[in-house]
N, C-alpha and C positions, 0 to 999 in steps of 0.2 A: 735095512728097512723094518723087518720083522713083522709086517702087516700082511694077513691074507687077503685075497682078491675081495670078498665079500665085505671084510671090515673097510677097505679102501672106498669101495664103490658106496657103503653107507655113509662114511664121511662127505663124499663127492655131493650124495644127494642133499644131505644138511647144509652144506655150503650153497648149494643152488637154490634152497628153499629161503635162506637168509637173504640171498642176493635178490630173489624175487620180491620178498617182502619189503626189501629197502627200496627197490625200485618202484613197487606200487605205492609205498608211502610218500616217496619224492614226487611221484605224478600226480598223487592226490593234493599235496601242498603247493605245488606248482599250479594246479588247477584253481584252488583256493585264492591264491595271490591272484590271478587273471581275473577271476569274478570280482574279487575285492576293488582291484583296480577299476575295472569296467563300472562298477557301481559310484566310485567316487569320481569318474571322468565326467567332465563337463561338456555339452556340446560344442563345436566349434563355432567360432563368432561368426563366421560367414559360411553360408550354405545355401544351395540352390532349392532346397525342400521347401514346399509350402509353408510350413509352421515356421522355419527360421525366416523366411521372407516376411511373414505376417509380424514377427516379433521386431524386425529391423524397421518396419514402416507402420507402426501402431497410430490409431486415432486418439487424439486426446481426450475427444468428448466422451467416449464409453469406454475408457481403459478400466482395468481390473484395480479394484480401491486398493490402496496403500495398506490398509489394516488388515487386509486378507490374511488368514492364518495359513502358516506353512502346511504343507501336504503332511499327512500323518499314516500311520499303518492302519489299514481296516481289518476288520474282524476275518476277513478272508484271505488276508495276506497281501492285497493290491493297494496301491497307493491310493489315497482318496483325492490327489491332486489331479487324477485323469478326469477328463471334461466329463465324460459319461457319469463317473463315480460322482463328482461334484453336483451334477443336477440331480440326481437320485437322492442327495443330501440337502436339496434346496438351495444349492449355492451356484451361481452363475460362473463358470468357467472364463467367458470373455473371449473363448477361443473363435466362435462364429464372427463376433464383432470385429477381431483383428485380421481375420481374413478378408472380412469385406473391406476393411479399411484399405487393405494392403493392395485390394485391385486399382483404387484410386492413384497410388505410385506408378512410375513408368516401369513396365515389366515387358520382359520379350514374350514371345508367343508361347513358349515352351512354359514359362512361370506363369503365365495368365491361366493357361490350361491345366496346369496342376493345383493351381489355387481353386478355381472354379471346381474340379473334381472334389478337392477337399470340403469345400463349401457344400456341395451336394450332400455329402457324407454327413456332415454336421447337421444339416436340416432334418435329415432323417433320425439321426440319433439323438439330437439335441433340441427336443420339441419345445421346451420353454424358451429357449434363447431363440429359435426360430419365430416363435409367435411375438416375440419382443422386436423384431426386425420392422423396418417402415416401407411405406411405399416408395420412398427415396431409393432404398435398397434395390426394389425390382426394376426402377428406372436405371439403375447404373448396371444390372444385368442385361438389361434391354440393349444397352450401348454396346455389349459385348457381341451382340448379333452382327453389327457392321465391322467386325475386326476383319481383317483381309486372310486370316489362316482359319481353315475349316475345321481344325481341331478345337479351336476357340469357340466358333460358333456352335459346335457339336456340344462341348462342355456347357457352355450358356444355356443350350436347350435343356440338358439334363438338370441344371440347377433350377430353372423355372418351372420344370415339370415338378421337382420335389416341392419347391413353394406353392405349387398349384394344390397342393393337399391341404393348405391351410385357408379356410373360408375367405378371411378378410382380403386376401391377396389376388383372388380369382378375378374380379373385375379389372384389376390393373395388369393383369397379365394377357387378359383377353385382348388388350389393346395391341399386343404384339401378334395377334393371330394373323393379320395381311401380311406382317413382315415373315413369318414363319411359313406362310404358305408360298411367298416368293422365294424363299430359299429353297424349299422343297422342290419348286418346278423349274429353277434357274441352274441347280447344282447338283450333277449326278454322282453323290458319293453316299454310299450305303449306311454308314453310321449316322450322317446327318439326316438320312431320311427316317430311321428308326427313331432318332431322338425327337425330331419334330412331329413326327406322326403321334409318338407316344403323348406328346404334350397336348396336340390337337384334340386325343382322344380323351383326354383328361379334363377338357373344358366344354361348357356349354358354348357353341358357337352362335353368336348374335347374327341378326338377319342382315345386318349391314356388310357382313362378310360374304354374303351369298354371290355377289357378282365376281369376286375374286375366286371364289369357288369354281364358278362356271368356266373361268380362264384357265384353271390349272386343274381340271379333271381330266385332260388327256394325260397329263404328268401322273396324276394318281393311277391311272388305267395302265400306264407303262410299268409303274412301280408294282403293281400287282400280278403283271406277266413277267417280271423279272425272274431271277433263279436265287434270290436271297429270301429264304422263309420267313425272317423276323419281319423284314421290311414288308414283305406281301401280306403277311397276318395283320399288322398295323394298318396298312393301305386299305384292306377290305373292310376292316372294322369301321374305318372311317366312312368308306363308301356305304356300309350298311345303315350308318347313321343318318347319311345325307339321302339315301333312297326314301327315308320316311318324312322328307320335307317335300309338299306338294310342287313347290315352284323349282325344284331340281331334279325330280324324277325324270322329266323328258331329256334333259341335259345328260343324264347318265345312262339311260338307255339308248340315246342316239350316238354316244360316244364310241370311236372306232376303235376296234380290238382287232388283235392278230388272228388269222385264220385258225390258228390252233389253240384258240382261247379254252376250247373245252377239255383240254389236257390238264386244268385244273381240276378237273372233277375225277380224274382218273385214280383208281384206289390205290396205286404206289404212292400217291403224294402224302405227305405228312398229315396225320390225323387232326393236329390242331389247325392246319391251313384248310383242310376238307371241309371241317366243321363251319369255320367262318365263311368260306365261299358258298356253302350250301345255305346258311342264314341270310346271306346276301341275296342269293337267287331266291329264296322265300320272299323276301321283303319287296323284291322286284316285281314278284307275280302277284303278290296281293295288292301292291301300288296300281299296277296297269289295270287292275278289275275295278278298283274304286270308281264308284259313279261319277264323281267330279272328273277322273281322269278319262272315262269312256265317253263323255259328252263332246268330246274334241276328237276329229279325225287327225291322227298324228302321221306325219311321214318320216320314216326312218330310210338311212342310206344302208346300202347293201352291205356294207362292212361293220355294222352298228352292233352294239352289244345285244340290242333287241333282237336282231335277225339272227344272232350266234346262239342266243338261249331259246326263243320264242318263235323264230322264223319257220316256214314250210319245211326248209332243208336241214333243220336243227337236228343234231343227234343227242341232245340232252337227255331225252326218255333212256336211251342205251346206257348212258354213264349213271343215271341214278339207278336203275334195276341193278347194276352191278355193285352199288353202294349200299343197296338193302342186305347183303350178306356180309358188309365189311366188318373185321375183328373188332372195332370200337363201336361200343352201344351208341354212344351220343352221335355218332356219325349215321349209324342206321336209323335212329330216331328222326334225326334231321332230313335224310333222304325222304323218310316216308312223309315228311310234313311239306316236301316240297313237290313230292307226287300229288298230295291231296290237293295242295293249293293250285296246282295245274288245271284242274277241273273246276269249271264253272259250276257255282251252285245253282241249283233248278229254279229257284225264284229270280235269278240274275237272268238266266236263259229265256225265261217267260216274259220277261220286261222288255219294251220295245227301246232300243238305244241305237245310236250311231256307232257304238264300239261293236266291231266285229267279232263275232264270238270265234273263239280259237278251238283248233281242232283238236279231239281227244288224243292225247299222246299214247294212252294205254288202251284204246278202243280194243285193238287186235288182240291184245293180252286177255282182255275179258273174255 
């Protein structure tokens, strides 16, 4: 052999380096071929994705024009053919229209749910295309609320919520308010509750909806007392809004609640929920002190919201005092507002009224 051990090891290291370099170069080349093949690869002719479904079932009336130029590379390296990128350059991608047209084709529940989800995203991302839609599109989405599948109903509610951000569609969407209230009160589904309540909270509810609101008040109160924070927050926001309606205040105050309703005011609750519940309590307190409300002697049932919050046996004062030192400042401030609201102003106390003056919750503390 004639070679020393150090010389042999040196040659072995060189060979390993060469092999490693060759292996690395081969891996890079294979990776390059894979990426190149992926770029050239066309999407399958048949797919269950919403985009493919929309392409298979386009509406001829608003299809993308034939003369539309092919996608080009943008300055930042992304294709201009993307829907958002096209809108940014003042061009209509046609994606939202294709998705809406595809809803008119016969689809299964899963496909409809996915198409509605994609429409919702397009409405938020493609403002110009969403504004170009018509009230007929809102009517079509309203039909989806009658679908037998709850997930389709939920996605339709989310889509209507997205369109409700466009002023010209609000009146048309308001027409579905009674149907939305019916869904919330008859189907116990958390995701549907959240979607429906978010939609209602984004709309000014007309007076003709008030009779239906009275009927669903117990359901709203049940959602508020459930264990799902997102649904609870949306429910109490709606109730706070309704508490400012003179003809609905008594219906809210006389609504039956659970014996542990005041647990909603415990410091361990979510800060966002605590804040909304305190706003609700303040509006109820202010509403029941209003002169037009005090001129009537109201009767409340023993398990009513009124008795839980403002009755002789209520422990609301204890809950509020504990919240004054809550870690979140907005909760502290709102708790103080409720405490102040619970005390009748001096001019109202001196005025003769059929409204019974409430006892001072904090008299002993003073």
